[in-house]
C-alpha positions in Angstrom: -139.3 99.1 158.3 -136.1 96.2 158.3 -133.3 97.0 160.5 -130.5 98.5 158.4 -126.7 97.6 158.9 -125.7 100.2 161.1 -128.5 100.2 163.3 -128.0 96.7 163.6 -124.1 97.2 164.3 -125.1 100.0 166.9 -127.3 97.9 168.9 -126.1 94.4 169.2 -122.3 95.5 168.4 -121.1 98.1 169.7 -119.6 99.0 173.0 -117.4 101.6 174.6 -113.4 100.9 173.9 -111.6 100.2 177.3 -108.3 99.3 175.7 -108.0 100.2 172.1 -107.3 103.7 171.2 -110.0 103.9 168.7 -112.7 101.0 168.5 -116.1 100.3 166.3 -117.3 103.3 163.9 -114.4 104.0 162.2 -112.8 102.7 159.0 -110.1 101.5 160.8 -109.7 100.6 164.9 -106.3 101.5 166.1 -104.4 99.3 168.5 -101.5 100.2 170.8 -99.3 97.0 172.3 -97.3 97.8 175.5 -94.1 98.6 174.8 -92.0 95.8 174.4 -95.0 93.7 173.1 -95.7 92.1 170.3 -98.9 91.5 168.6 -100.5 87.9 168.3 -102.9 88.0 165.1 -105.8 84.9 164.1 -108.4 84.4 162.6 -110.7 81.7 162.1 -114.2 81.1 160.1 -116.9 79.3 161.1 -120.0 78.3 158.4 -123.4 77.0 159.6 -123.4 73.1 158.0 -119.4 72.7 158.1 -119.0 73.6 161.9 -121.8 74.0 163.4 -125.5 72.6 163.3 -128.3 75.4 162.1 -130.3 74.8 165.5 -127.8 75.9 167.8 -128.1 77.9 170.7 -126.9 81.3 169.4 -125.6 82.0 172.6 -123.3 79.0 172.4 -122.3 79.7 169.1 -121.5 83.2 169.9 -119.2 81.8 172.5 -117.2 79.5 170.5 -116.9 81.9 167.8 -114.6 83.4 169.9 -113.4 80.7 172.0 -112.0 79.3 168.7 -109.8 82.5 168.0 -108.5 83.1 171.7 -107.5 79.3 171.6 -105.5 80.2 168.8 -103.9 83.1 171.2 -103.4 80.9 174.2 -101.2 78.5 172.0 -99.1 81.2 171.0 -98.8 82.1 174.5 -100.6 85.9 174.3 -102.8 87.5 175.8 -106.0 89.1 174.5 -106.4 92.3 173.4 -109.1 93.0 170.9 -111.1 90.9 168.0 -113.0 92.1 164.9 -115.8 90.5 163.7 -117.2 89.8 159.9 -120.7 88.3 160.3 -123.1 87.5 157.4 -126.4 86.9 158.4 -129.2 85.5 156.0 -131.7 87.9 158.0 -132.0 90.3 160.4 -133.1 87.9 163.8 -133.3 90.2 166.9 -133.6 87.1 169.4 -130.9 85.1 167.6 -128.2 88.3 167.5 -129.1 89.3 171.6 -128.3 85.7 171.8 -125.1 85.0 169.6 -123.7 88.7 171.3 -124.7 88.0 174.6 -122.3 84.7 174.6 -119.6 86.1 172.6 -119.4 89.1 175.1 -119.6 86.8 178.0 -116.8 85.3 177.0 -115.0 88.6 176.0 -115.4 90.3 179.2 -113.9 87.3 180.7 -110.9 87.8 178.8 -110.6 91.5 178.8 -111.0 91.2 174.6 -112.9 93.8 172.9 -114.9 94.1 170.4 -113.1 97.0 167.6 -114.7 96.6 164.2 -115.7 94.3 161.6 -118.4 93.7 158.9 -121.9 92.3 158.6 -123.8 91.9 155.4 -126.6 89.4 153.8 -126.1 85.5 153.3 -125.7 82.5 154.4 -125.0 82.1 158.1 -120.8 82.7 158.6 -119.1 84.0 161.3 -115.2 85.4 160.9 -113.7 86.6 163.7 -109.9 87.8 164.1 -108.4 88.2 167.5 -105.3 90.2 168.6 -103.1 89.5 171.6 -99.9 90.7 173.2 -96.8 88.6 174.0 -93.4 90.3 175.1 -90.8 90.0 172.3 -89.3 87.1 171.8 -91.2 85.1 174.2 -94.1 83.8 172.1 -94.8 80.0 171.8 -94.0 78.8 168.7 -94.6 75.4 166.7 -90.9 74.7 166.1 -89.1 74.4 168.9 -89.7 70.9 169.9 -86.5 68.7 170.7 -85.7 64.9 170.7 -86.2 64.1 174.5 -88.8 66.3 174.9 -92.1 65.3 176.8 -95.4 65.7 175.1 -98.5 67.3 176.7 -102.1 68.0 176.0 -104.5 70.0 178.7 -107.8 69.2 179.5 -109.5 66.2 177.7 -109.5 64.7 174.5 -112.2 63.2 172.2 -115.4 64.2 174.0 -116.1 67.1 171.1 -115.8 63.8 168.3 -118.0 61.6 170.3 -120.0 64.1 170.5 -120.6 64.8 166.9 -121.1 61.1 166.4 -123.9 61.2 169.0 -125.7 63.9 167.2 -125.4 62.3 163.4 -126.6 58.8 164.9 -123.2 57.0 164.8 -123.4 56.0 168.9 -125.8 56.0 171.3 -125.2 57.8 174.2 -127.1 58.6 177.7 -128.8 61.9 177.6 -126.8 62.9 180.5 -123.3 62.1 178.8 -124.7 63.7 175.5 -125.3 66.6 177.2 -121.6 66.9 178.8 -120.2 66.0 175.5 -122.0 68.5 173.9 -121.2 70.8 176.1 -117.4 70.2 175.4 -118.2 70.6 171.2 -120.2 73.9 171.4 -118.4 75.6 174.4 -115.0 74.8 174.2 -112.3 76.3 177.1 -109.8 78.3 175.5 -106.7 77.9 177.8 -105.5 81.4 177.8 -104.3 81.3 181.4 -102.1 78.2 180.4 -100.5 79.7 177.3 -99.0 82.6 179.3 -98.4 80.2 182.0 -96.0 78.0 179.9 -94.0 81.2 178.2 -90.3 80.1 179.0 -91.3 76.4 179.9 -92.7 74.9 176.9 -90.6 74.3 173.4 -93.1 74.4 171.5 -97.0 74.5 171.2 -99.9 74.9 169.4 -104.2 73.9 170.2 -106.1 71.1 168.5 -108.5 71.9 166.5 -108.8 69.4 163.5 -107.2 66.4 165.9 -103.8 65.4 167.8 -102.2 63.2 165.1 -102.6 65.7 162.4 -102.0 68.8 164.7 -98.9 67.4 166.5 -97.7 66.2 162.9 -97.4 70.4 162.8 -95.3 70.5 165.3 -92.8 67.9 163.9 -93.0 69.2 160.7 -91.5 72.7 162.1 -89.4 71.0 164.5 -87.7 68.8 162.0 -88.5 65.8 164.9 -90.5 62.6 165.3 -92.9 61.6 168.3 -94.2 58.5 170.1 -97.3 58.9 172.0 -98.7 56.0 174.9 -101.9 55.0 173.5 -103.3 54.6 177.4 -101.9 57.9 178.4 -103.9 59.8 175.5 -107.3 57.6 176.4 -106.5 58.6 179.9 -107.8 62.2 178.5 -111.1 61.4 177.1 -113.8 62.9 180.4 -116.4 60.2 178.7 -114.0 57.1 180.3 -112.2 59.0 182.7 -114.7 59.3 185.2 -115.8 57.2 188.1 -117.0 53.3 188.0 -119.9 54.8 187.8 -120.4 57.7 185.2 -117.4 55.8 183.2 -119.0 54.9 179.6 -118.0 51.3 178.4 -116.8 52.5 174.5 -115.0 50.5 172.5 -111.3 51.4 172.6 -111.2 51.6 168.5 -113.7 54.1 169.2 -111.8 55.9 172.2 -108.6 56.4 170.2 -110.5 57.8 167.1 -112.1 60.5 168.8 -108.8 61.0 171.0 -106.1 60.9 167.9 -108.4 62.5 165.0 -111.5 64.0 167.0 -111.0 67.7 166.1 -112.6 70.6 167.7 -110.6 69.4 171.1 -109.1 73.4 171.5 -107.1 71.9 173.9 -103.0 73.0 174.2 -100.7 70.4 173.1 -97.0 71.5 173.9 -93.4 70.1 174.3 -91.0 70.3 177.1 -88.1 69.3 178.0 -87.9 66.0 180.6 -86.3 68.6 183.5 -89.2 70.7 183.0 -91.7 68.7 184.6 -91.9 70.4 187.5 -92.3 73.8 185.9 -95.2 72.0 183.7 -97.0 71.2 187.1 -96.4 74.9 188.5 -98.0 76.5 185.5 -100.6 74.0 185.1 -101.6 74.6 189.2 -101.1 78.3 188.5 -104.1 78.4 185.1 -106.1 75.8 186.9 -105.9 73.7 184.1 -104.9 69.9 184.2 -102.2 68.6 181.9 -101.4 64.8 180.8 -98.3 63.7 179.8 -99.1 61.6 176.7 -95.5 61.0 174.8 -91.9 62.3 173.6 -90.7 63.6 171.2 -87.9 61.6 169.2 -85.1 62.1 166.5 -86.5 59.5 164.4 -89.2 61.3 161.4 -92.7 60.0 161.9 -95.5 59.9 164.2 -95.9 56.7 166.5 -98.5 55.4 168.7 -97.3 52.6 171.1 -99.9 50.4 172.9 -99.1 49.8 176.9 -96.7 46.7 176.3 -94.8 49.3 173.9 -95.4 47.4 170.7 -95.8 50.2 167.9 -99.9 50.3 166.5 -100.4 49.4 162.9 -103.7 51.2 162.5 -103.6 55.0 161.0 -105.5 58.1 162.0 -106.3 60.6 159.9 -107.6 64.3 161.4 -110.1 66.5 160.1 -109.2 68.0 156.5 -111.5 70.8 155.1 -111.2 70.0 151.7 -110.5 65.9 152.0 -113.1 64.0 149.4 
């Protein structure tokens, strides 16, 4: 007999609640933030063929499905609290569900975040997660606080996820070890939750990088009514595939590196701004979170985004970030 919806939920997704007042099983979950805290809420959807390949390892997919949502909480400086899962499945596949749930719960447990509800149905594979976090009232990181003269930073590495996608699509050729490392960045991003919370009171604005640096940074510029200048050489220093030792670094064309770093997408790193006199505090936050950060430019009063080369000249090339509905 085919396994029913509620048996599926009970076997793969129902766990005892730890922080929530009431979790999976009733019509609504009940959450109780600590006094003086605000709820931070975000949703992301992953669709097969659009966001991931059909043959992706289910454990890896479970990790990424939650990671992209935790990245939004990190960008707000929020501590994860709970999440819901809406899952459409073509059919009940026990090994797939086992791997998916294990990957998802491993990351959830690492961040003290519990599944409290959701929905399952039959249909094309589609994963939608809504996360709930908490942040002290008035301390959430927003997109609207950047000021002229602020430094612009990014965490971790840029461009490697896009490089992996290009290789998997056959657009570039990579050595096997390099492809494996880049694919790890594409399929198993690390949500920078510790850095986000460490930046409270330090960063003037922040967001996570999902669609590409130039496009996502543009949201900060628009919300803050400012412009920006990026230093191309500092941006390129963030690409792990080309920043290794001379024995491991890949000799990729500069144009390809710039495309991957500036318009790549799927990085799930934090981009944030901070006043120039807070550089020491930014470095302390980086150390406390055990997450590297790189200063890549500055906020300007002049509107628009300019990328400058090593000689300080504005680069004429334009880069466009990912858009789900672009032609």
